[in-house]
PyMOL Python script that loads the backbone (N, CA, C, O; Angstrom):
from pymol import cmd

cmd.read_pdbstr("""\
ATOM      1  N   MET A   1      -3.974  16.232   0.430  1.00  0.00           N
ATOM      2  CA  MET A   1      -2.880  15.450  -0.072  1.00  0.00           C
ATOM      3  C   MET A   1      -3.249  14.965  -1.468  1.00  0.00           C
ATOM      4  O   MET A   1      -4.328  14.407  -1.670  1.00  0.00           O
ATOM      5  N   LEU A   2      -2.369  15.174  -2.415  1.00  0.00           N
ATOM      6  CA  LEU A   2      -2.570  14.724  -3.786  1.00  0.00           C
ATOM      7  C   LEU A   2      -1.686  13.512  -4.048  1.00  0.00           C
ATOM      8  O   LEU A   2      -0.505  13.508  -3.701  1.00  0.00           O
ATOM      9  N   ILE A   3      -2.266  12.487  -4.660  1.00  0.00           N
ATOM     10  CA  ILE A   3      -1.538  11.261  -4.967  1.00  0.00           C
ATOM     11  C   ILE A   3      -1.369  11.178  -6.485  1.00  0.00           C
ATOM     12  O   ILE A   3      -2.349  11.283  -7.223  1.00  0.00           O
ATOM     13  N   PRO A   4      -0.130  10.990  -6.958  1.00  0.00           N
ATOM     14  CA  PRO A   4       0.106  10.922  -8.408  1.00  0.00           C
ATOM     15  C   PRO A   4      -0.168   9.517  -8.950  1.00  0.00           C
ATOM     16  O   PRO A   4       0.734   8.680  -8.992  1.00  0.00           O
ATOM     17  N   CYS A   5      -1.387   9.264  -9.356  1.00  0.00           N
ATOM     18  CA  CYS A   5      -1.745   7.966  -9.928  1.00  0.00           C
ATOM     19  C   CYS A   5      -1.010   7.821 -11.265  1.00  0.00           C
ATOM     20  O   CYS A   5      -1.121   8.699 -12.121  1.00  0.00           O
ATOM     21  N   PRO A   6      -0.257   6.719 -11.461  1.00  0.00           N
ATOM     22  CA  PRO A   6       0.458   6.543 -12.724  1.00  0.00           C
ATOM     23  C   PRO A   6      -0.469   6.366 -13.922  1.00  0.00           C
ATOM     24  O   PRO A   6      -0.028   6.482 -15.066  1.00  0.00           O
ATOM     25  N   HIS A   7      -1.753   6.087 -13.671  1.00  0.00           N
ATOM     26  CA  HIS A   7      -2.709   5.860 -14.749  1.00  0.00           C
ATOM     27  C   HIS A   7      -3.588   7.082 -15.019  1.00  0.00           C
ATOM     28  O   HIS A   7      -3.990   7.316 -16.158  1.00  0.00           O
ATOM     29  N   CYS A   8      -3.891   7.871 -13.964  1.00  0.00           N
ATOM     30  CA  CYS A   8      -4.854   8.965 -14.081  1.00  0.00           C
ATOM     31  C   CYS A   8      -4.252  10.346 -13.835  1.00  0.00           C
ATOM     32  O   CYS A   8      -4.915  11.357 -14.069  1.00  0.00           O
ATOM     33  N   GLY A   9      -3.019  10.401 -13.370  1.00  0.00           N
ATOM     34  CA  GLY A   9      -2.423  11.687 -13.022  1.00  0.00           C
ATOM     35  C   GLY A   9      -2.671  12.020 -11.555  1.00  0.00           C
ATOM     36  O   GLY A   9      -3.161  11.187 -10.793  1.00  0.00           O
ATOM     37  N   GLU A  10      -2.338  13.211 -11.182  1.00  0.00           N
ATOM     38  CA  GLU A  10      -2.457  13.638  -9.787  1.00  0.00           C
ATOM     39  C   GLU A  10      -3.929  13.788  -9.385  1.00  0.00           C
ATOM     40  O   GLU A  10      -4.698  14.493 -10.037  1.00  0.00           O
ATOM     41  N   ARG A  11      -4.301  13.102  -8.288  1.00  0.00           N
ATOM     42  CA  ARG A  11      -5.695  13.090  -7.846  1.00  0.00           C
ATOM     43  C   ARG A  11      -5.745  13.289  -6.333  1.00  0.00           C
ATOM     44  O   ARG A  11      -4.778  12.962  -5.646  1.00  0.00           O
ATOM     45  N   PRO A  12      -6.853  13.821  -5.792  1.00  0.00           N
ATOM     46  CA  PRO A  12      -6.974  14.003  -4.336  1.00  0.00           C
ATOM     47  C   PRO A  12      -7.010  12.645  -3.621  1.00  0.00           C
ATOM     48  O   PRO A  12      -7.551  11.671  -4.144  1.00  0.00           O
ATOM     49  N   HIS A  13      -6.432  12.599  -2.433  1.00  0.00           N
ATOM     50  CA  HIS A  13      -6.368  11.339  -1.678  1.00  0.00           C
ATOM     51  C   HIS A  13      -7.754  10.780  -1.353  1.00  0.00           C
ATOM     52  O   HIS A  13      -7.885   9.587  -1.082  1.00  0.00           O
ATOM     53  N   SER A  14      -8.778  11.612  -1.373  1.00  0.00           N
ATOM     54  CA  SER A  14     -10.140  11.144  -1.070  1.00  0.00           C
ATOM     55  C   SER A  14     -10.658  10.159  -2.125  1.00  0.00           C
ATOM     56  O   SER A  14     -11.657   9.481  -1.886  1.00  0.00           O
ATOM     57  N   GLU A  15     -10.003  10.068  -3.283  1.00  0.00           N
ATOM     58  CA  GLU A  15     -10.390   9.101  -4.313  1.00  0.00           C
ATOM     59  C   GLU A  15      -9.785   7.724  -4.052  1.00  0.00           C
ATOM     60  O   GLU A  15     -10.131   6.755  -4.727  1.00  0.00           O
ATOM     61  N   PHE A  16      -8.889   7.637  -3.081  1.00  0.00           N
ATOM     62  CA  PHE A  16      -8.135   6.417  -2.830  1.00  0.00           C
ATOM     63  C   PHE A  16      -8.520   5.778  -1.504  1.00  0.00           C
ATOM     64  O   PHE A  16      -9.050   6.433  -0.606  1.00  0.00           O
ATOM     65  N   THR A  17      -8.241   4.485  -1.403  1.00  0.00           N
ATOM     66  CA  THR A  17      -8.381   3.745  -0.155  1.00  0.00           C
ATOM     67  C   THR A  17      -7.004   3.200   0.204  1.00  0.00           C
ATOM     68  O   THR A  17      -6.334   2.584  -0.624  1.00  0.00           O
ATOM     69  N   TYR A  18      -6.590   3.433   1.445  1.00  0.00           N
ATOM     70  CA  TYR A  18      -5.295   2.950   1.908  1.00  0.00           C
ATOM     71  C   TYR A  18      -5.308   1.428   1.952  1.00  0.00           C
ATOM     72  O   TYR A  18      -6.258   0.823   2.446  1.00  0.00           O
ATOM     73  N   GLY A  19      -4.250   0.813   1.432  1.00  0.00           N
ATOM     74  CA  GLY A  19      -4.206  -0.640   1.364  1.00  0.00           C
ATOM     75  C   GLY A  19      -3.170  -1.303   2.238  1.00  0.00           C
ATOM     76  O   GLY A  19      -3.115  -2.531   2.299  1.00  0.00           O
ATOM     77  N   GLY A  20      -2.348  -0.527   2.917  1.00  0.00           N
ATOM     78  CA  GLY A  20      -1.399  -1.135   3.839  1.00  0.00           C
ATOM     79  C   GLY A  20       0.049  -0.979   3.434  1.00  0.00           C
ATOM     80  O   GLY A  20       0.386  -0.345   2.434  1.00  0.00           O
ATOM     81  N   ASP A  21       0.883  -1.578   4.244  1.00  0.00           N
ATOM     82  CA  ASP A  21       2.340  -1.523   4.132  1.00  0.00           C
ATOM     83  C   ASP A  21       2.809  -2.315   2.911  1.00  0.00           C
ATOM     84  O   ASP A  21       2.529  -3.509   2.804  1.00  0.00           O
ATOM     85  N   ALA A  22       3.510  -1.668   2.002  1.00  0.00           N
ATOM     86  CA  ALA A  22       3.989  -2.339   0.788  1.00  0.00           C
ATOM     87  C   ALA A  22       5.297  -3.086   1.014  1.00  0.00           C
ATOM     88  O   ALA A  22       5.805  -3.726   0.094  1.00  0.00           O
ATOM     89  N   THR A  23       5.849  -3.016   2.223  1.00  0.00           N
ATOM     90  CA  THR A  23       7.107  -3.716   2.490  1.00  0.00           C
ATOM     91  C   THR A  23       6.888  -5.093   3.110  1.00  0.00           C
ATOM     92  O   THR A  23       7.837  -5.868   3.222  1.00  0.00           O
ATOM     93  N   LEU A  24       5.661  -5.415   3.516  1.00  0.00           N
ATOM     94  CA  LEU A  24       5.380  -6.712   4.128  1.00  0.00           C
ATOM     95  C   LEU A  24       5.416  -7.818   3.083  1.00  0.00           C
ATOM     96  O   LEU A  24       5.016  -7.613   1.936  1.00  0.00           O
ATOM     97  N   ARG A  25       5.898  -8.993   3.485  1.00  0.00           N
ATOM     98  CA  ARG A  25       5.925 -10.154   2.597  1.00  0.00           C
ATOM     99  C   ARG A  25       5.280 -11.336   3.300  1.00  0.00           C
ATOM    100  O   ARG A  25       5.529 -11.593   4.478  1.00  0.00           O
ATOM    101  N   ARG A  26       4.444 -12.049   2.553  1.00  0.00           N
ATOM    102  CA  ARG A  26       3.803 -13.259   3.090  1.00  0.00           C
ATOM    103  C   ARG A  26       4.877 -14.281   3.438  1.00  0.00           C
ATOM    104  O   ARG A  26       5.969 -14.251   2.870  1.00  0.00           O
ATOM    105  N   PRO A  27       4.578 -15.180   4.360  1.00  0.00           N
ATOM    106  CA  PRO A  27       5.524 -16.272   4.627  1.00  0.00           C
ATOM    107  C   PRO A  27       5.806 -17.021   3.319  1.00  0.00           C
ATOM    108  O   PRO A  27       4.884 -17.247   2.535  1.00  0.00           O
ATOM    109  N   PRO A  28       7.061 -17.410   3.068  1.00  0.00           N
ATOM    110  CA  PRO A  28       7.429 -17.999   1.780  1.00  0.00           C
ATOM    111  C   PRO A  28       6.671 -19.288   1.440  1.00  0.00           C
ATOM    112  O   PRO A  28       6.337 -19.513   0.277  1.00  0.00           O
ATOM    113  N   ASP A  29       6.401 -20.126   2.430  1.00  0.00           N
ATOM    114  CA  ASP A  29       5.618 -21.344   2.202  1.00  0.00           C
ATOM    115  C   ASP A  29       4.425 -21.309   3.158  1.00  0.00           C
ATOM    116  O   ASP A  29       4.520 -21.811   4.278  1.00  0.00           O
ATOM    117  N   PRO A  30       3.299 -20.720   2.729  1.00  0.00           N
ATOM    118  CA  PRO A  30       2.155 -20.535   3.618  1.00  0.00           C
ATOM    119  C   PRO A  30       1.693 -21.799   4.336  1.00  0.00           C
ATOM    120  O   PRO A  30       1.285 -21.726   5.495  1.00  0.00           O
ATOM    121  N   ALA A  31       1.745 -22.939   3.688  1.00  0.00           N
ATOM    122  CA  ALA A  31       1.273 -24.176   4.302  1.00  0.00           C
ATOM    123  C   ALA A  31       2.160 -24.615   5.464  1.00  0.00           C
ATOM    124  O   ALA A  31       1.693 -25.284   6.385  1.00  0.00           O
ATOM    125  N   LEU A  32       3.427 -24.244   5.424  1.00  0.00           N
ATOM    126  CA  LEU A  32       4.363 -24.653   6.472  1.00  0.00           C
ATOM    127  C   LEU A  32       4.624 -23.566   7.504  1.00  0.00           C
ATOM    128  O   LEU A  32       5.341 -23.791   8.478  1.00  0.00           O
ATOM    129  N   ALA A  33       4.048 -22.392   7.296  1.00  0.00           N
ATOM    130  CA  ALA A  33       4.299 -21.273   8.208  1.00  0.00           C
ATOM    131  C   ALA A  33       3.666 -21.548   9.572  1.00  0.00           C
ATOM    132  O   ALA A  33       2.566 -22.093   9.672  1.00  0.00           O
ATOM    133  N   SER A  34       4.385 -21.158  10.606  1.00  0.00           N
ATOM    134  CA  SER A  34       3.883 -21.346  11.969  1.00  0.00           C
ATOM    135  C   SER A  34       2.788 -20.330  12.278  1.00  0.00           C
ATOM    136  O   SER A  34       2.633 -19.330  11.578  1.00  0.00           O
ATOM    137  N   ASP A  35       2.039 -20.603  13.330  1.00  0.00           N
ATOM    138  CA  ASP A  35       1.027 -19.648  13.787  1.00  0.00           C
ATOM    139  C   ASP A  35       1.682 -18.314  14.117  1.00  0.00           C
ATOM    140  O   ASP A  35       1.115 -17.257  13.840  1.00  0.00           O
ATOM    141  N   GLU A  36       2.875 -18.356  14.707  1.00  0.00           N
ATOM    142  CA  GLU A  36       3.593 -17.124  15.059  1.00  0.00           C
ATOM    143  C   GLU A  36       3.973 -16.321  13.811  1.00  0.00           C
ATOM    144  O   GLU A  36       3.893 -15.092  13.817  1.00  0.00           O
ATOM    145  N   ALA A  37       4.387 -17.010  12.741  1.00  0.00           N
ATOM    146  CA  ALA A  37       4.725 -16.322  11.485  1.00  0.00           C
ATOM    147  C   ALA A  37       3.493 -15.633  10.908  1.00  0.00           C
ATOM    148  O   ALA A  37       3.579 -14.503  10.428  1.00  0.00           O
ATOM    149  N   TRP A  38       2.332 -16.320  10.952  1.00  0.00           N
ATOM    150  CA  TRP A  38       1.090 -15.715  10.449  1.00  0.00           C
ATOM    151  C   TRP A  38       0.650 -14.552  11.329  1.00  0.00           C
ATOM    152  O   TRP A  38       0.186 -13.528  10.826  1.00  0.00           O
ATOM    153  N   LEU A  39       0.796 -14.709  12.648  1.00  0.00           N
ATOM    154  CA  LEU A  39       0.456 -13.628  13.568  1.00  0.00           C
ATOM    155  C   LEU A  39       1.283 -12.384  13.247  1.00  0.00           C
ATOM    156  O   LEU A  39       0.748 -11.279  13.161  1.00  0.00           O
ATOM    157  N   ASP A  40       2.577 -12.571  13.074  1.00  0.00           N
ATOM    158  CA  ASP A  40       3.454 -11.449  12.742  1.00  0.00           C
ATOM    159  C   ASP A  40       3.049 -10.792  11.423  1.00  0.00           C
ATOM    160  O   ASP A  40       2.980  -9.567  11.328  1.00  0.00           O
ATOM    161  N   TYR A  41       2.780 -11.622  10.399  1.00  0.00           N
ATOM    162  CA  TYR A  41       2.425 -11.092   9.084  1.00  0.00           C
ATOM    163  C   TYR A  41       1.092 -10.341   9.102  1.00  0.00           C
ATOM    164  O   TYR A  41       0.969  -9.272   8.503  1.00  0.00           O
ATOM    165  N   LEU A  42       0.101 -10.902   9.788  1.00  0.00           N
ATOM    166  CA  LEU A  42      -1.237 -10.321   9.752  1.00  0.00           C
ATOM    167  C   LEU A  42      -1.459  -9.165  10.719  1.00  0.00           C
ATOM    168  O   LEU A  42      -2.216  -8.246  10.404  1.00  0.00           O
ATOM    169  N   TYR A  43      -0.817  -9.186  11.893  1.00  0.00           N
ATOM    170  CA  TYR A  43      -1.188  -8.229  12.928  1.00  0.00           C
ATOM    171  C   TYR A  43      -0.073  -7.329  13.464  1.00  0.00           C
ATOM    172  O   TYR A  43      -0.350  -6.215  13.909  1.00  0.00           O
ATOM    173  N   ILE A  44       1.153  -7.778  13.431  1.00  0.00           N
ATOM    174  CA  ILE A  44       2.230  -6.998  14.032  1.00  0.00           C
ATOM    175  C   ILE A  44       2.730  -5.973  13.009  1.00  0.00           C
ATOM    176  O   ILE A  44       3.229  -6.334  11.943  1.00  0.00           O
ATOM    177  N   ARG A  45       2.590  -4.717  13.346  1.00  0.00           N
ATOM    178  CA  ARG A  45       2.967  -3.644  12.421  1.00  0.00           C
ATOM    179  C   ARG A  45       3.900  -2.650  13.084  1.00  0.00           C
ATOM    180  O   ARG A  45       3.757  -2.309  14.258  1.00  0.00           O
ATOM    181  N   ALA A  46       4.857  -2.200  12.294  1.00  0.00           N
ATOM    182  CA  ALA A  46       5.704  -1.101  12.717  1.00  0.00           C
ATOM    183  C   ALA A  46       4.927   0.181  12.437  1.00  0.00           C
ATOM    184  O   ALA A  46       4.026   0.190  11.599  1.00  0.00           O
ATOM    185  N   ASN A  47       5.259   1.226  13.112  1.00  0.00           N
ATOM    186  CA  ASN A  47       4.649   2.528  12.855  1.00  0.00           C
ATOM    187  C   ASN A  47       5.787   3.454  12.433  1.00  0.00           C
ATOM    188  O   ASN A  47       6.271   4.254  13.233  1.00  0.00           O
ATOM    189  N   PRO A  48       6.219   3.344  11.156  1.00  0.00           N
ATOM    190  CA  PRO A  48       7.411   4.062  10.720  1.00  0.00           C
ATOM    191  C   PRO A  48       7.227   5.575  10.725  1.00  0.00           C
ATOM    192  O   PRO A  48       6.141   6.097  10.475  1.00  0.00           O
ATOM    193  N   ARG A  49       8.298   6.238  11.010  1.00  0.00           N
ATOM    194  CA  ARG A  49       8.326   7.701  10.961  1.00  0.00           C
ATOM    195  C   ARG A  49       9.305   8.084   9.871  1.00  0.00           C
ATOM    196  O   ARG A  49      10.505   7.835   9.984  1.00  0.00           O
ATOM    197  N   GLY A  50       8.788   8.690   8.817  1.00  0.00           N
ATOM    198  CA  GLY A  50       9.641   9.064   7.692  1.00  0.00           C
ATOM    199  C   GLY A  50       9.217   8.361   6.416  1.00  0.00           C
ATOM    200  O   GLY A  50       8.064   7.949   6.287  1.00  0.00           O
ATOM    201  N   PRO A  51      10.142   8.219   5.466  1.00  0.00           N
ATOM    202  CA  PRO A  51       9.822   7.621   4.163  1.00  0.00           C
ATOM    203  C   PRO A  51       9.329   6.184   4.311  1.00  0.00           C
ATOM    204  O   PRO A  51       9.886   5.393   5.072  1.00  0.00           O
ATOM    205  N   HIS A  52       8.271   5.867   3.567  1.00  0.00           N
ATOM    206  CA  HIS A  52       7.660   4.545   3.662  1.00  0.00           C
ATOM    207  C   HIS A  52       6.972   4.222   2.343  1.00  0.00           C
ATOM    208  O   HIS A  52       6.555   5.124   1.617  1.00  0.00           O
ATOM    209  N   ARG A  53       6.852   2.923   2.031  1.00  0.00           N
ATOM    210  CA  ARG A  53       6.135   2.474   0.843  1.00  0.00           C
ATOM    211  C   ARG A  53       4.796   1.897   1.270  1.00  0.00           C
ATOM    212  O   ARG A  53       4.720   1.094   2.200  1.00  0.00           O
ATOM    213  N   GLU A  54       3.724   2.323   0.568  1.00  0.00           N
ATOM    214  CA  GLU A  54       2.355   1.926   0.928  1.00  0.00           C
ATOM    215  C   GLU A  54       1.570   1.544  -0.318  1.00  0.00           C
ATOM    216  O   GLU A  54       1.843   2.036  -1.413  1.00  0.00           O
ATOM    217  N   TYR A  55       0.601   0.669  -0.142  1.00  0.00           N
ATOM    218  CA  TYR A  55      -0.352   0.356  -1.209  1.00  0.00           C
ATOM    219  C   TYR A  55      -1.567   1.270  -1.058  1.00  0.00           C
ATOM    220  O   TYR A  55      -2.058   1.491   0.049  1.00  0.00           O
ATOM    221  N   TRP A  56      -2.044   1.798  -2.187  1.00  0.00           N
ATOM    222  CA  TRP A  56      -3.279   2.585  -2.234  1.00  0.00           C
ATOM    223  C   TRP A  56      -4.092   2.081  -3.417  1.00  0.00           C
ATOM    224  O   TRP A  56      -3.544   1.769  -4.474  1.00  0.00           O
ATOM    225  N   HIS A  57      -5.414   2.004  -3.224  1.00  0.00           N
ATOM    226  CA  HIS A  57      -6.326   1.579  -4.283  1.00  0.00           C
ATOM    227  C   HIS A  57      -7.071   2.804  -4.792  1.00  0.00           C
ATOM    228  O   HIS A  57      -7.685   3.533  -4.013  1.00  0.00           O
ATOM    229  N   HIS A  58      -7.015   3.029  -6.105  1.00  0.00           N
ATOM    230  CA  HIS A  58      -7.707   4.186  -6.692  1.00  0.00           C
ATOM    231  C   HIS A  58      -9.183   3.836  -6.868  1.00  0.00           C
ATOM    232  O   HIS A  58      -9.653   3.585  -7.977  1.00  0.00           O
ATOM    233  N   THR A  59      -9.885   3.828  -5.765  1.00  0.00           N
ATOM    234  CA  THR A  59     -11.269   3.380  -5.678  1.00  0.00           C
ATOM    235  C   THR A  59     -12.216   4.176  -6.569  1.00  0.00           C
ATOM    236  O   THR A  59     -13.085   3.598  -7.221  1.00  0.00           O
ATOM    237  N   LEU A  60     -12.057   5.484  -6.602  1.00  0.00           N
ATOM    238  CA  LEU A  60     -12.972   6.335  -7.375  1.00  0.00           C
ATOM    239  C   LEU A  60     -12.351   6.794  -8.690  1.00  0.00           C
ATOM    240  O   LEU A  60     -12.738   7.823  -9.243  1.00  0.00           O
ATOM    241  N   GLY A  61     -11.390   6.023  -9.182  1.00  0.00           N
ATOM    242  CA  GLY A  61     -10.741   6.352 -10.451  1.00  0.00           C
ATOM    243  C   GLY A  61     -10.600   5.094 -11.288  1.00  0.00           C
ATOM    244  O   GLY A  61     -11.593   4.460 -11.643  1.00  0.00           O
ATOM    245  N   CYS A  62      -9.367   4.737 -11.599  1.00  0.00           N
ATOM    246  CA  CYS A  62      -9.077   3.613 -12.485  1.00  0.00           C
ATOM    247  C   CYS A  62      -9.237   2.248 -11.815  1.00  0.00           C
ATOM    248  O   CYS A  62      -9.130   1.221 -12.484  1.00  0.00           O
ATOM    249  N   GLU A  63      -9.489   2.223 -10.512  1.00  0.00           N
ATOM    250  CA  GLU A  63      -9.673   1.002  -9.733  1.00  0.00           C
ATOM    251  C   GLU A  63      -8.430   0.121  -9.711  1.00  0.00           C
ATOM    252  O   GLU A  63      -8.531  -1.097  -9.564  1.00  0.00           O
ATOM    253  N   ARG A  64      -7.267   0.727  -9.856  1.00  0.00           N
ATOM    254  CA  ARG A  64      -6.010  -0.027  -9.818  1.00  0.00           C
ATOM    255  C   ARG A  64      -5.283   0.212  -8.505  1.00  0.00           C
ATOM    256  O   ARG A  64      -5.456   1.240  -7.851  1.00  0.00           O
ATOM    257  N   TRP A  65      -4.459  -0.775  -8.135  1.00  0.00           N
ATOM    258  CA  TRP A  65      -3.589  -0.642  -6.969  1.00  0.00           C
ATOM    259  C   TRP A  65      -2.301   0.024  -7.402  1.00  0.00           C
ATOM    260  O   TRP A  65      -1.772  -0.275  -8.473  1.00  0.00           O
ATOM    261  N   ILE A  66      -1.797   0.916  -6.584  1.00  0.00           N
ATOM    262  CA  ILE A  66      -0.515   1.558  -6.846  1.00  0.00           C
ATOM    263  C   ILE A  66       0.319   1.498  -5.573  1.00  0.00           C
ATOM    264  O   ILE A  66      -0.206   1.332  -4.473  1.00  0.00           O
ATOM    265  N   GLU A  67       1.632   1.638  -5.749  1.00  0.00           N
ATOM    266  CA  GLU A  67       2.534   1.717  -4.606  1.00  0.00           C
ATOM    267  C   GLU A  67       2.998   3.170  -4.489  1.00  0.00           C
ATOM    268  O   GLU A  67       3.555   3.735  -5.430  1.00  0.00           O
ATOM    269  N   VAL A  68       2.759   3.754  -3.333  1.00  0.00           N
ATOM    270  CA  VAL A  68       3.074   5.167  -3.096  1.00  0.00           C
ATOM    271  C   VAL A  68       4.251   5.263  -2.132  1.00  0.00           C
ATOM    272  O   VAL A  68       4.295   4.560  -1.122  1.00  0.00           O
ATOM    273  N   ARG A  69       5.196   6.131  -2.447  1.00  0.00           N
ATOM    274  CA  ARG A  69       6.306   6.432  -1.546  1.00  0.00           C
ATOM    275  C   ARG A  69       5.960   7.732  -0.840  1.00  0.00           C
ATOM    276  O   ARG A  69       5.960   8.803  -1.447  1.00  0.00           O
ATOM    277  N   ARG A  70       5.657   7.621   0.485  1.00  0.00           N
ATOM    278  CA  ARG A  70       5.170   8.761   1.250  1.00  0.00           C
ATOM    279  C   ARG A  70       5.931   8.887   2.555  1.00  0.00           C
ATOM    280  O   ARG A  70       6.271   7.888   3.190  1.00  0.00           O
ATOM    281  N   ASP A  71       6.197  10.129   2.951  1.00  0.00           N
ATOM    282  CA  ASP A  71       6.799  10.396   4.249  1.00  0.00           C
ATOM    283  C   ASP A  71       5.670  10.446   5.270  1.00  0.00           C
ATOM    284  O   ASP A  71       4.791  11.301   5.172  1.00  0.00           O
ATOM    285  N   THR A  72       5.679   9.550   6.241  1.00  0.00           N
ATOM    286  CA  THR A  72       4.586   9.468   7.203  1.00  0.00           C
ATOM    287  C   THR A  72       4.593  10.615   8.204  1.00  0.00           C
ATOM    288  O   THR A  72       3.601  10.838   8.897  1.00  0.00           O
ATOM    289  N   LEU A  73       5.694  11.338   8.285  1.00  0.00           N
ATOM    290  CA  LEU A  73       5.767  12.476   9.193  1.00  0.00           C
ATOM    291  C   LEU A  73       5.199  13.744   8.552  1.00  0.00           C
ATOM    292  O   LEU A  73       4.448  14.487   9.183  1.00  0.00           O
ATOM    293  N   THR A  74       5.564  13.977   7.302  1.00  0.00           N
ATOM    294  CA  THR A  74       5.145  15.208   6.616  1.00  0.00           C
ATOM    295  C   THR A  74       4.002  14.981   5.618  1.00  0.00           C
ATOM    296  O   THR A  74       3.392  15.944   5.154  1.00  0.00           O
ATOM    297  N   HIS A  75       3.711  13.738   5.288  1.00  0.00           N
ATOM    298  CA  HIS A  75       2.737  13.342   4.261  1.00  0.00           C
ATOM    299  C   HIS A  75       3.181  13.732   2.858  1.00  0.00           C
ATOM    300  O   HIS A  75       2.384  13.663   1.922  1.00  0.00           O
ATOM    301  N   ARG A  76       4.432  14.138   2.691  1.00  0.00           N
ATOM    302  CA  ARG A  76       4.960  14.466   1.359  1.00  0.00           C
ATOM    303  C   ARG A  76       5.051  13.186   0.530  1.00  0.00           C
ATOM    304  O   ARG A  76       5.603  12.183   0.980  1.00  0.00           O
ATOM    305  N   ILE A  77       4.505  13.232  -0.681  1.00  0.00           N
ATOM    306  CA  ILE A  77       4.534  12.100  -1.597  1.00  0.00           C
ATOM    307  C   ILE A  77       5.763  12.238  -2.490  1.00  0.00           C
ATOM    308  O   ILE A  77       5.939  13.253  -3.163  1.00  0.00           O
ATOM    309  N   ALA A  78       6.610  11.213  -2.491  1.00  0.00           N
ATOM    310  CA  ALA A  78       7.824  11.230  -3.306  1.00  0.00           C
ATOM    311  C   ALA A  78       7.583  10.609  -4.680  1.00  0.00           C
ATOM    312  O   ALA A  78       8.393  10.784  -5.590  1.00  0.00           O
ATOM    313  N   GLY A  79       6.479   9.888  -4.835  1.00  0.00           N
ATOM    314  CA  GLY A  79       6.168   9.279  -6.124  1.00  0.00           C
ATOM    315  C   GLY A  79       5.262   8.086  -5.958  1.00  0.00           C
ATOM    316  O   GLY A  79       4.920   7.690  -4.844  1.00  0.00           O
ATOM    317  N   ALA A  80       4.878   7.517  -7.091  1.00  0.00           N
ATOM    318  CA  ALA A  80       4.007   6.345  -7.088  1.00  0.00           C
ATOM    319  C   ALA A  80       4.296   5.515  -8.321  1.00  0.00           C
ATOM    320  O   ALA A  80       4.744   6.037  -9.342  1.00  0.00           O
ATOM    321  N   SER A  81       4.038   4.221  -8.222  1.00  0.00           N
ATOM    322  CA  SER A  81       4.240   3.340  -9.363  1.00  0.00           C
ATOM    323  C   SER A  81       3.101   2.332  -9.441  1.00  0.00           C
ATOM    324  O   SER A  81       2.431   2.047  -8.449  1.00  0.00           O
ATOM    325  N   ALA A  82       2.900   1.802 -10.639  1.00  0.00           N
ATOM    326  CA  ALA A  82       1.838   0.821 -10.869  1.00  0.00           C
ATOM    327  C   ALA A  82       2.234  -0.517 -10.262  1.00  0.00           C
ATOM    328  O   ALA A  82       3.417  -0.857 -10.227  1.00  0.00           O
ATOM    329  N   THR A  83       1.256  -1.277  -9.786  1.00  0.00           N
ATOM    330  CA  THR A  83       1.516  -2.622  -9.265  1.00  0.00           C
ATOM    331  C   THR A  83       1.021  -3.699 -10.216  1.00  0.00           C
ATOM    332  O   THR A  83       1.405  -4.861 -10.080  1.00  0.00           O
ATOM    333  N   GLY A  84       0.188  -3.344 -11.161  1.00  0.00           N
ATOM    334  CA  GLY A  84      -0.349  -4.318 -12.104  1.00  0.00           C
ATOM    335  C   GLY A  84      -1.668  -4.922 -11.651  1.00  0.00           C
ATOM    336  O   GLY A  84      -2.365  -5.551 -12.447  1.00  0.00           O
ATOM    337  N   ALA A  85      -2.020  -4.740 -10.380  1.00  0.00           N
ATOM    338  CA  ALA A  85      -3.266  -5.332  -9.876  1.00  0.00           C
ATOM    339  C   ALA A  85      -4.461  -4.434 -10.178  1.00  0.00           C
ATOM    340  O   ALA A  85      -4.345  -3.209 -10.209  1.00  0.00           O
ATOM    341  N   ARG A  86      -5.604  -5.063 -10.398  1.00  0.00           N
ATOM    342  CA  ARG A  86      -6.831  -4.331 -10.683  1.00  0.00           C
ATOM    343  C   ARG A  86      -8.021  -5.065 -10.096  1.00  0.00           C
ATOM    344  O   ARG A  86      -8.115  -6.289 -10.177  1.00  0.00           O
ATOM    345  N   ARG A  87      -8.935  -4.298  -9.501  1.00  0.00           N
ATOM    346  CA  ARG A  87     -10.191  -4.821  -8.958  1.00  0.00           C
ATOM    347  C   ARG A  87      -9.984  -5.996  -8.010  1.00  0.00           C
ATOM    348  O   ARG A  87     -10.713  -6.984  -8.097  1.00  0.00           O
ATOM    349  N   GLU A  88      -9.028  -5.914  -7.126  1.00  0.00           N
ATOM    350  CA  GLU A  88      -8.871  -6.939  -6.098  1.00  0.00           C
ATOM    351  C   GLU A  88      -8.831  -6.259  -4.743  1.00  0.00           C
ATOM    352  O   GLU A  88      -8.565  -5.061  -4.644  1.00  0.00           O
ATOM    353  N   SER A  89      -9.091  -7.012  -3.725  1.00  0.00           N
ATOM    354  CA  SER A  89      -9.076  -6.463  -2.364  1.00  0.00           C
ATOM    355  C   SER A  89      -7.792  -6.868  -1.663  1.00  0.00           C
ATOM    356  O   SER A  89      -7.351  -8.011  -1.781  1.00  0.00           O
ATOM    357  N   ARG A  90      -7.189  -5.931  -0.931  1.00  0.00           N
ATOM    358  CA  ARG A  90      -5.981  -6.212  -0.160  1.00  0.00           C
ATOM    359  C   ARG A  90      -6.302  -6.309   1.318  1.00  0.00           C
ATOM    360  O   ARG A  90      -5.391  -6.512   2.120  1.00  0.00           O
ATOM    361  N   SER A  91      -7.538  -6.174   1.705  1.00  0.00           N
ATOM    362  CA  SER A  91      -7.871  -6.166   3.133  1.00  0.00           C
ATOM    363  C   SER A  91      -8.045  -7.521   3.709  1.00  0.00           C
ATOM    364  O   SER A  91      -8.327  -7.654   4.899  1.00  0.00           O
TER     365      SER A  91
END
""", "prot")
cmd.dss("prot")
cmd.show_as("cartoon", "prot")
cmd.util.cbc("prot")
cmd.orient("prot")
């Protein structure tokens, strides 16, 4: 699988580390969020079949985070865009 890094061009997926679902959003007010809201955000995941947005970190390249649009059934990559983040951990 080749991932089109917006900074480095098309690169093999082995240069990247999967960073998770790009559609998840933190609770709007973290201090007031219930335990159930945090549980849902941190652990409850859908397993989508088809087009999906994901974060990938170009670990062995530019060290930037990108958002990849990938079909989880076929692994076809529809594109990628920059997120602006660099050298941070999403785990």
